[in-house]
GUMIFI-105753 format. One record per residue (C-alpha): residue number from 1; x, y, z; chain. Coordinates in nm, 4 decimals. Layout:
% GUMIFI-105753
pt pos: NUM	c1: X	c2: Y	c3: Z	unit: A
...
END
This chain:
% GUMIFI-105753
pt pos: 1	c1: 10.4270	c2: 10.5115	c3: 14.1668	unit: A
pt pos: 2	c1: 10.5170	c2: 10.8810	c3: 14.1605	unit: A
pt pos: 3	c1: 10.4163	c2: 11.0348	c3: 14.4894	unit: A
pt pos: 4	c1: 10.2936	c2: 11.3471	c3: 14.3111	unit: A
pt pos: 5	c1: 10.0298	c2: 11.1517	c3: 14.1177	unit: A
pt pos: 6	c1: 9.6787	c2: 11.1854	c3: 14.2567	unit: A
pt pos: 7	c1: 9.5330	c2: 10.8323	c3: 14.2725	unit: A
pt pos: 8	c1: 9.1877	c2: 10.9782	c3: 14.2145	unit: A
pt pos: 9	c1: 9.2899	c2: 11.0440	c3: 13.8544	unit: A
pt pos: 10	c1: 9.3933	c2: 10.6866	c3: 13.7793	unit: A
pt pos: 11	c1: 9.1564	c2: 10.4887	c3: 13.5566	unit: A
pt pos: 12	c1: 9.1309	c2: 10.1514	c3: 13.7265	unit: A
pt pos: 13	c1: 9.0003	c2: 9.9698	c3: 13.4194	unit: A
pt pos: 14	c1: 9.3010	c2: 10.0903	c3: 13.2213	unit: A
pt pos: 15	c1: 9.5310	c2: 9.9650	c3: 13.4968	unit: A
pt pos: 16	c1: 9.3692	c2: 9.6204	c3: 13.4746	unit: A
pt pos: 17	c1: 9.4019	c2: 9.6227	c3: 13.0968	unit: A
pt pos: 18	c1: 9.7747	c2: 9.6932	c3: 13.1106	unit: A
pt pos: 19	c1: 9.8163	c2: 9.4360	c3: 13.3859	unit: A
pt pos: 20	c1: 9.6642	c2: 9.1769	c3: 13.1536	unit: A
pt pos: 21	c1: 9.8828	c2: 9.2800	c3: 12.8595	unit: A
pt pos: 22	c1: 10.1887	c2: 9.2627	c3: 13.0847	unit: A
pt pos: 23	c1: 10.1292	c2: 8.8928	c3: 13.1502	unit: A
pt pos: 24	c1: 10.2485	c2: 8.8175	c3: 12.7961	unit: A
pt pos: 25	c1: 10.6258	c2: 8.7864	c3: 12.7750	unit: A
pt pos: 26	c1: 10.8866	c2: 8.6355	c3: 12.5459	unit: A
pt pos: 27	c1: 10.8863	c2: 8.3214	c3: 12.7601	unit: A
pt pos: 28	c1: 10.5065	c2: 8.2968	c3: 12.7703	unit: A
pt pos: 29	c1: 10.3754	c2: 8.4462	c3: 12.4444	unit: A
pt pos: 30	c1: 10.0420	c2: 8.2572	c3: 12.4490	unit: A
pt pos: 31	c1: 9.8142	c2: 8.2231	c3: 12.7515	unit: A
pt pos: 32	c1: 9.4708	c2: 8.0909	c3: 12.8443	unit: A
pt pos: 33	c1: 9.2234	c2: 8.3013	c3: 13.0394	unit: A
pt pos: 34	c1: 9.2904	c2: 8.0943	c3: 13.3534	unit: A
pt pos: 35	c1: 9.6643	c2: 8.1482	c3: 13.3195	unit: A
pt pos: 36	c1: 9.6243	c2: 8.5231	c3: 13.2691	unit: A
pt pos: 37	c1: 9.4033	c2: 8.5339	c3: 13.5788	unit: A
pt pos: 38	c1: 9.6584	c2: 8.3462	c3: 13.7881	unit: A
pt pos: 39	c1: 9.9484	c2: 8.5658	c3: 13.6767	unit: A
pt pos: 40	c1: 9.7659	c2: 8.8970	c3: 13.7004	unit: A
pt pos: 41	c1: 9.5763	c2: 8.8249	c3: 14.0193	unit: A
pt pos: 42	c1: 9.2482	c2: 8.9242	c3: 13.8559	unit: A
pt pos: 43	c1: 8.9383	c2: 8.7055	c3: 13.8579	unit: A
pt pos: 44	c1: 8.8602	c2: 8.4998	c3: 13.5494	unit: A
pt pos: 45	c1: 8.5376	c2: 8.6843	c3: 13.4661	unit: A
pt pos: 46	c1: 8.7214	c2: 9.0169	c3: 13.4553	unit: A
pt pos: 47	c1: 9.0048	c2: 8.8724	c3: 13.2489	unit: A
pt pos: 48	c1: 8.7597	c2: 8.7195	c3: 13.0023	unit: A
pt pos: 49	c1: 8.5830	c2: 9.0526	c3: 12.9449	unit: A
pt pos: 50	c1: 8.9110	c2: 9.2298	c3: 12.8842	unit: A
pt pos: 51	c1: 9.0662	c2: 8.9724	c3: 12.6506	unit: A
pt pos: 52	c1: 8.7378	c2: 8.9385	c3: 12.4611	unit: A
pt pos: 53	c1: 8.7326	c2: 9.3154	c3: 12.4077	unit: A
pt pos: 54	c1: 9.0995	c2: 9.3232	c3: 12.3060	unit: A
pt pos: 55	c1: 9.0412	c2: 9.0410	c3: 12.0611	unit: A
pt pos: 56	c1: 8.7482	c2: 9.2259	c3: 11.9024	unit: A
pt pos: 57	c1: 8.9618	c2: 9.5392	c3: 11.8725	unit: A
pt pos: 58	c1: 9.2382	c2: 9.3400	c3: 11.7062	unit: A
pt pos: 59	c1: 9.4996	c2: 9.3663	c3: 11.9804	unit: A
pt pos: 60	c1: 9.4880	c2: 9.0017	c3: 12.0869	unit: A
pt pos: 61	c1: 9.4525	c2: 8.6880	c3: 11.8745	unit: A
pt pos: 62	c1: 9.2874	c2: 8.3671	c3: 11.9981	unit: A
pt pos: 63	c1: 9.3961	c2: 8.0218	c3: 11.8827	unit: A
pt pos: 64	c1: 9.0755	c2: 7.8205	c3: 11.8409	unit: A
pt pos: 65	c1: 9.2510	c2: 7.4895	c3: 11.9039	unit: A
pt pos: 66	c1: 9.4519	c2: 7.5728	c3: 12.2149	unit: A
pt pos: 67	c1: 9.2170	c2: 7.8486	c3: 12.3420	unit: A
pt pos: 68	c1: 9.5256	c2: 8.0581	c3: 12.4100	unit: A
pt pos: 69	c1: 9.5590	c2: 8.4283	c3: 12.3424	unit: A
pt pos: 70	c1: 9.8650	c2: 8.6065	c3: 12.2098	unit: A
pt pos: 71	c1: 9.9492	c2: 8.9654	c3: 12.1221	unit: A
pt pos: 72	c1: 9.8628	c2: 9.0656	c3: 11.7664	unit: A
pt pos: 73	c1: 10.0861	c2: 9.2432	c3: 11.5174	unit: A
pt pos: 74	c1: 9.8556	c2: 9.5432	c3: 11.5532	unit: A
pt pos: 75	c1: 9.9364	c2: 9.5694	c3: 11.9241	unit: A
pt pos: 76	c1: 10.3083	c2: 9.5432	c3: 11.8630	unit: A
pt pos: 77	c1: 10.2993	c2: 9.8184	c3: 11.6015	unit: A
pt pos: 78	c1: 10.1755	c2: 10.0650	c3: 11.8646	unit: A
pt pos: 79	c1: 10.5310	c2: 10.0933	c3: 11.9952	unit: A
pt pos: 80	c1: 10.6892	c2: 10.1456	c3: 11.6533	unit: A
pt pos: 81	c1: 10.6426	c2: 10.5253	c3: 11.6339	unit: A
pt pos: 82	c1: 10.8113	c2: 10.5687	c3: 11.9718	unit: A
pt pos: 83	c1: 11.0914	c2: 10.3281	c3: 11.8841	unit: A
pt pos: 84	c1: 11.1438	c2: 10.4897	c3: 11.5452	unit: A
pt pos: 85	c1: 11.1435	c2: 10.8318	c3: 11.7079	unit: A
pt pos: 86	c1: 11.4178	c2: 10.7382	c3: 11.9536	unit: A
pt pos: 87	c1: 11.6330	c2: 10.5737	c3: 11.6879	unit: A
pt pos: 88	c1: 11.5883	c2: 10.8529	c3: 11.4324	unit: A
pt pos: 89	c1: 11.6622	c2: 11.1260	c3: 11.6841	unit: A
pt pos: 90	c1: 11.9816	c2: 10.9533	c3: 11.8005	unit: A
pt pos: 91	c1: 12.0914	c2: 10.9058	c3: 11.4391	unit: A
pt pos: 92	c1: 12.0116	c2: 11.2672	c3: 11.3496	unit: A
pt pos: 93	c1: 12.1749	c2: 11.4550	c3: 11.6380	unit: A
pt pos: 94	c1: 12.5208	c2: 11.4857	c3: 11.4726	unit: A
pt pos: 95	c1: 12.3638	c2: 11.6087	c3: 11.1470	unit: A
pt pos: 96	c1: 12.1447	c2: 11.8602	c3: 11.3301	unit: A
pt pos: 97	c1: 12.4450	c2: 12.0010	c3: 11.5144	unit: A
pt pos: 98	c1: 12.6574	c2: 12.0080	c3: 11.1980	unit: A
pt pos: 99	c1: 12.3899	c2: 12.1759	c3: 10.9859	unit: A
pt pos: 100	c1: 12.3271	c2: 12.4428	c3: 11.2474	unit: A
pt pos: 101	c1: 12.6935	c2: 12.5430	c3: 11.2409	unit: A
pt pos: 102	c1: 12.7236	c2: 12.5085	c3: 10.8633	unit: A
pt pos: 103	c1: 12.4224	c2: 12.7152	c3: 10.7535	unit: A
pt pos: 104	c1: 12.3587	c2: 12.9195	c3: 11.0692	unit: A
pt pos: 105	c1: 11.9858	c2: 12.8583	c3: 11.0492	unit: A
pt pos: 106	c1: 11.7301	c2: 12.6684	c3: 11.2571	unit: A
pt pos: 107	c1: 11.7212	c2: 12.2909	c3: 11.2022	unit: A
pt pos: 108	c1: 11.4233	c2: 12.0682	c3: 11.2826	unit: A
pt pos: 109	c1: 11.3601	c2: 11.6942	c3: 11.2866	unit: A
pt pos: 110	c1: 11.0061	c2: 11.5533	c3: 11.2709	unit: A
pt pos: 111	c1: 10.8011	c2: 11.2370	c3: 11.2284	unit: A
pt pos: 112	c1: 10.4509	c2: 11.1951	c3: 11.0923	unit: A
pt pos: 113	c1: 10.1642	c2: 11.1063	c3: 11.3257	unit: A
pt pos: 114	c1: 9.8336	c2: 11.0838	c3: 11.1462	unit: A
pt pos: 115	c1: 9.8179	c2: 11.3966	c3: 10.9296	unit: A
pt pos: 116	c1: 10.0339	c2: 11.6002	c3: 11.1665	unit: A
pt pos: 117	c1: 10.4051	c2: 11.6159	c3: 11.2299	unit: A
pt pos: 118	c1: 10.5662	c2: 11.5895	c3: 11.5723	unit: A
pt pos: 119	c1: 10.8932	c2: 11.7723	c3: 11.6352	unit: A
pt pos: 120	c1: 11.1573	c2: 11.5324	c3: 11.7697	unit: A
pt pos: 121	c1: 11.4547	c2: 11.7647	c3: 11.7713	unit: A
pt pos: 122	c1: 11.5517	c2: 12.1211	c3: 11.6812	unit: A
pt pos: 123	c1: 11.8099	c2: 12.3917	c3: 11.7121	unit: A
pt pos: 124	c1: 11.7581	c2: 12.7656	c3: 11.7166	unit: A
pt pos: 125	c1: 12.0029	c2: 13.0373	c3: 11.6200	unit: A
pt pos: 126	c1: 12.0165	c2: 13.3544	c3: 11.8282	unit: A
pt pos: 127	c1: 11.9058	c2: 13.6538	c3: 11.6273	unit: A
pt pos: 128	c1: 11.7385	c2: 13.4443	c3: 11.3565	unit: A
pt pos: 129	c1: 11.3631	c2: 13.4704	c3: 11.3037	unit: A
pt pos: 130	c1: 11.1850	c2: 13.1342	c3: 11.2945	unit: A
pt pos: 131	c1: 10.8717	c2: 12.9575	c3: 11.4136	unit: A
pt pos: 132	c1: 10.9424	c2: 12.8727	c3: 11.7770	unit: A
pt pos: 133	c1: 10.8951	c2: 12.5048	c3: 11.8544	unit: A
pt pos: 134	c1: 10.9825	c2: 12.2569	c3: 12.1256	unit: A
pt pos: 135	c1: 11.0121	c2: 11.8804	c3: 12.1495	unit: A
pt pos: 136	c1: 10.6640	c2: 11.7395	c3: 12.0965	unit: A
pt pos: 137	c1: 10.5232	c2: 12.0373	c3: 11.9055	unit: A
pt pos: 138	c1: 10.2453	c2: 11.9179	c3: 11.6736	unit: A
pt pos: 139	c1: 10.1928	c2: 12.0940	c3: 11.3416	unit: A
pt pos: 140	c1: 9.9735	c2: 12.0226	c3: 11.0367	unit: A
pt pos: 141	c1: 10.1747	c2: 11.8270	c3: 10.7814	unit: A
pt pos: 142	c1: 10.0122	c2: 11.9768	c3: 10.4701	unit: A
pt pos: 143	c1: 10.1486	c2: 12.3279	c3: 10.5242	unit: A
pt pos: 144	c1: 10.4978	c2: 12.2417	c3: 10.6485	unit: A
pt pos: 145	c1: 10.8005	c2: 12.1333	c3: 10.4472	unit: A
pt pos: 146	c1: 10.8690	c2: 11.8670	c3: 10.7096	unit: A
pt pos: 147	c1: 10.5261	c2: 11.7136	c3: 10.6630	unit: A
pt pos: 148	c1: 10.5220	c2: 11.7351	c3: 10.2852	unit: A
pt pos: 149	c1: 10.8645	c2: 11.5698	c3: 10.2663	unit: A
pt pos: 150	c1: 10.7294	c2: 11.2667	c3: 10.4507	unit: A
pt pos: 151	c1: 10.3924	c2: 11.2387	c3: 10.2759	unit: A
pt pos: 152	c1: 10.5461	c2: 11.2755	c3: 9.9283	unit: A
pt pos: 153	c1: 10.7577	c2: 10.9629	c3: 9.9681	unit: A
pt pos: 154	c1: 10.4840	c2: 10.7356	c3: 10.0999	unit: A
pt pos: 155	c1: 10.3495	c2: 10.4514	c3: 9.8809	unit: A
pt pos: 156	c1: 10.0760	c2: 10.5807	c3: 9.6492	unit: A
pt pos: 157	c1: 9.7893	c2: 10.4189	c3: 9.8404	unit: A
pt pos: 158	c1: 9.9155	c2: 10.5508	c3: 10.1749	unit: A
pt pos: 159	c1: 9.9648	c2: 10.8961	c3: 10.0259	unit: A
pt pos: 160	c1: 9.6107	c2: 10.9024	c3: 9.8881	unit: A
pt pos: 161	c1: 9.4681	c2: 10.7857	c3: 10.2217	unit: A
pt pos: 162	c1: 9.6566	c2: 11.0587	c3: 10.4091	unit: A
pt pos: 163	c1: 9.5498	c2: 11.3322	c3: 10.1680	unit: A
pt pos: 164	c1: 9.1856	c2: 11.2237	c3: 10.2006	unit: A
pt pos: 165	c1: 9.2058	c2: 11.2775	c3: 10.5780	unit: A
pt pos: 166	c1: 9.3564	c2: 11.6270	c3: 10.5651	unit: A
pt pos: 167	c1: 9.1378	c2: 11.9261	c3: 10.6416	unit: A
pt pos: 168	c1: 9.2934	c2: 12.1881	c3: 10.4163	unit: A
pt pos: 169	c1: 9.2443	c2: 12.5046	c3: 10.6178	unit: A
pt pos: 170	c1: 9.4050	c2: 12.8305	c3: 10.4964	unit: A
pt pos: 171	c1: 9.6677	c2: 12.9098	c3: 10.7582	unit: A
pt pos: 172	c1: 9.7929	c2: 13.2008	c3: 10.5435	unit: A
pt pos: 173	c1: 9.7207	c2: 13.3362	c3: 10.1974	unit: A
pt pos: 174	c1: 9.9871	c2: 13.0991	c3: 10.0592	unit: A
pt pos: 175	c1: 9.8547	c2: 12.7761	c3: 10.2117	unit: A
pt pos: 176	c1: 9.7608	c2: 12.5042	c3: 9.9634	unit: A
pt pos: 177	c1: 9.3929	c2: 12.4320	c3: 10.0278	unit: A
pt pos: 178	c1: 9.3146	c2: 12.2112	c3: 9.7285	unit: A
pt pos: 179	c1: 9.3744	c2: 11.8336	c3: 9.7519	unit: A
pt pos: 180	c1: 9.4453	c2: 11.8263	c3: 9.3782	unit: A
pt pos: 181	c1: 9.7062	c2: 12.1028	c3: 9.3973	unit: A
pt pos: 182	c1: 9.8550	c2: 11.9406	c3: 9.7055	unit: A
pt pos: 183	c1: 9.8988	c2: 11.6116	c3: 9.5183	unit: A
pt pos: 184	c1: 10.0702	c2: 11.8011	c3: 9.2343	unit: A
pt pos: 185	c1: 10.3037	c2: 11.9520	c3: 9.4919	unit: A
pt pos: 186	c1: 10.3827	c2: 11.6050	c3: 9.6290	unit: A
pt pos: 187	c1: 10.4744	c2: 11.4824	c3: 9.2798	unit: A
pt pos: 188	c1: 10.7149	c2: 11.7752	c3: 9.2385	unit: A
pt pos: 189	c1: 10.8684	c2: 11.7064	c3: 9.5791	unit: A
pt pos: 190	c1: 10.9255	c2: 11.3421	c3: 9.4935	unit: A
pt pos: 191	c1: 11.0921	c2: 11.4389	c3: 9.1654	unit: A
pt pos: 192	c1: 11.3359	c2: 11.6927	c3: 9.3098	unit: A
pt pos: 193	c1: 11.3994	c2: 11.5075	c3: 9.6372	unit: A
pt pos: 194	c1: 11.3063	c2: 11.7780	c3: 9.8864	unit: A
pt pos: 195	c1: 11.0094	c2: 11.9888	c3: 9.9980	unit: A
pt pos: 196	c1: 10.9643	c2: 12.3626	c3: 10.0377	unit: A
pt pos: 197	c1: 10.7459	c2: 12.5741	c3: 10.2622	unit: A
pt pos: 198	c1: 10.6955	c2: 12.9324	c3: 10.1511	unit: A
pt pos: 199	c1: 10.4877	c2: 13.1180	c3: 10.4077	unit: A
pt pos: 200	c1: 10.2245	c2: 12.8427	c3: 10.4134	unit: A
pt pos: 201	c1: 10.2185	c2: 12.7976	c3: 10.7907	unit: A
pt pos: 202	c1: 10.3314	c2: 13.1430	c3: 10.9025	unit: A
pt pos: 203	c1: 10.3546	c2: 13.4362	c3: 10.6629	unit: A
pt pos: 204	c1: 10.7131	c2: 13.5315	c3: 10.5838	unit: A
pt pos: 205	c1: 10.8697	c2: 13.2137	c3: 10.7166	unit: A
pt pos: 206	c1: 10.9932	c2: 12.9296	c3: 10.5016	unit: A
pt pos: 207	c1: 11.1773	c2: 12.5996	c3: 10.5053	unit: A
pt pos: 208	c1: 11.3458	c2: 12.3292	c3: 10.3030	unit: A
pt pos: 209	c1: 11.2995	c2: 11.9684	c3: 10.4139	unit: A
pt pos: 210	c1: 11.4258	c2: 11.6285	c3: 10.3010	unit: A
pt pos: 211	c1: 11.3008	c2: 11.2793	c3: 10.3856	unit: A
pt pos: 212	c1: 11.4789	c2: 11.0225	c3: 10.6011	unit: A
pt pos: 213	c1: 11.4476	c2: 10.6529	c3: 10.5164	unit: A
pt pos: 214	c1: 11.5078	c2: 10.3347	c3: 10.7166	unit: A
pt pos: 215	c1: 11.6467	c2: 9.9910	c3: 10.6296	unit: A
pt pos: 216	c1: 11.3125	c2: 9.8915	c3: 10.4766	unit: A
pt pos: 217	c1: 11.3283	c2: 10.1919	c3: 10.2416	unit: A
pt pos: 218	c1: 11.0304	c2: 10.3437	c3: 10.4249	unit: A
pt pos: 219	c1: 11.0241	c2: 10.7164	c3: 10.4919	unit: A
pt pos: 220	c1: 11.0255	c2: 10.7561	c3: 10.8707	unit: A
pt pos: 221	c1: 11.1097	c2: 11.1212	c3: 10.9333	unit: A
pt pos: 222	c1: 11.2294	c2: 11.4448	c3: 10.7777	unit: A
pt pos: 223	c1: 11.4828	c2: 11.7152	c3: 10.8537	unit: A
pt pos: 224	c1: 11.4557	c2: 12.0827	c3: 10.7662	unit: A
pt pos: 225	c1: 11.6380	c2: 12.4130	c3: 10.7452	unit: A
pt pos: 226	c1: 11.4029	c2: 12.6981	c3: 10.8322	unit: A
pt pos: 227	c1: 11.3923	c2: 13.0725	c3: 10.8750	unit: A
pt pos: 228	c1: 11.2890	c2: 13.3778	c3: 10.6761	unit: A
pt pos: 229	c1: 11.1399	c2: 13.2551	c3: 10.3481	unit: A
pt pos: 230	c1: 11.3183	c2: 13.5063	c3: 10.1244	unit: A
pt pos: 231	c1: 11.6559	c2: 13.3980	c3: 10.2626	unit: A
pt pos: 232	c1: 11.5940	c2: 13.0234	c3: 10.2851	unit: A
pt pos: 233	c1: 11.4154	c2: 12.9761	c3: 9.9517	unit: A
pt pos: 234	c1: 11.5220	c2: 13.2687	c3: 9.7355	unit: A
pt pos: 235	c1: 11.8542	c2: 13.3853	c3: 9.8757	unit: A
pt pos: 236	c1: 12.2151	c2: 13.3507	c3: 9.7643	unit: A
pt pos: 237	c1: 12.2639	c2: 13.0557	c3: 9.9988	unit: A
pt pos: 238	c1: 11.9632	c2: 12.8519	c3: 9.8829	unit: A
pt pos: 239	c1: 12.1628	c2: 12.6151	c3: 9.6628	unit: A
pt pos: 240	c1: 12.4047	c2: 12.5509	c3: 9.9481	unit: A
pt pos: 241	c1: 12.1151	c2: 12.4896	c3: 10.1866	unit: A
pt pos: 242	c1: 11.9624	c2: 12.2332	c3: 9.9504	unit: A
pt pos: 243	c1: 12.2939	c2: 12.0580	c3: 9.8947	unit: A
pt pos: 244	c1: 12.3794	c2: 12.0380	c3: 10.2649	unit: A
pt pos: 245	c1: 12.0261	c2: 11.9274	c3: 10.3527	unit: A
pt pos: 246	c1: 12.0271	c2: 11.6404	c3: 10.1029	unit: A
pt pos: 247	c1: 12.3752	c2: 11.5233	c3: 10.2017	unit: A
pt pos: 248	c1: 12.2844	c2: 11.5151	c3: 10.5695	unit: A
pt pos: 249	c1: 11.9420	c2: 11.3552	c3: 10.5212	unit: A
pt pos: 250	c1: 12.1139	c2: 11.0785	c3: 10.3241	unit: A
pt pos: 251	c1: 12.3703	c2: 11.0410	c3: 10.6007	unit: A
pt pos: 252	c1: 12.0973	c2: 10.9980	c3: 10.8612	unit: A
pt pos: 253	c1: 11.9151	c2: 10.7509	c3: 10.6360	unit: A
pt pos: 254	c1: 12.2376	c2: 10.5535	c3: 10.6018	unit: A
pt pos: 255	c1: 12.2630	c2: 10.5360	c3: 10.9807	unit: A
pt pos: 256	c1: 11.9075	c2: 10.4023	c3: 10.9814	unit: A
pt pos: 257	c1: 12.0167	c2: 10.1181	c3: 10.7542	unit: A
pt pos: 258	c1: 11.8971	c2: 10.2664	c3: 10.4261	unit: A
pt pos: 259	c1: 12.0900	c2: 10.1715	c3: 10.1146	unit: A
pt pos: 260	c1: 12.0308	c2: 10.3945	c3: 9.8140	unit: A
pt pos: 261	c1: 11.9375	c2: 10.2064	c3: 9.4975	unit: A
pt pos: 262	c1: 12.1734	c2: 10.2245	c3: 9.2032	unit: A
pt pos: 263	c1: 11.9969	c2: 10.3401	c3: 8.8871	unit: A
END
């Protein structure tokens, strides 16, 4: 353990919970309470309380015949955002570097977490005005091109569920605060293939963003070109920005295993 960590801050019950989960491996995917106790070194009563709780929460599944527990699909999906993030970022790095040089504007890569986006990668251009971010920056999806590009390409039921959870606060005078208008915006985004952000998060700043898909044809991230709204969205280079953005988002998607359907 890191010597700088104060042991007084460690939650012992959480440590025991992870110790129990760690007893499940590829070679022993299903275990009885007694077996978990033997492997973990915890007493059976403690193990029973933990696995019972995990079962009720949906993270473990119990086989009624064998009395053995195994990890549920729900538990395994907890690692998917992190795994997707690593894979997407690695696939996107060449495109991010290329786009920065090509358009001389800030480039960002993000994934959706709940109704927010998390920045996975970015570049900044010296002398260019843009919203300063860092790896891990969390921003509301509804008022960013990055977020709208991801939400717009979700299945209809997922999209509706996400929109119902959004608290549409007016970040600026241009922020969409109506769920109905937001859904109309998502339809437009889906039709044209990319999202825009025109001073909705920060007045005067704007962005263009396109979705990134994986081998399952699921939208897993988005990439954007951002800067001063009048230049990004209404300038002489806007058409070039859109073209380069779409080409590079498709390239990243291809690296993720996505195959575009032939109409």
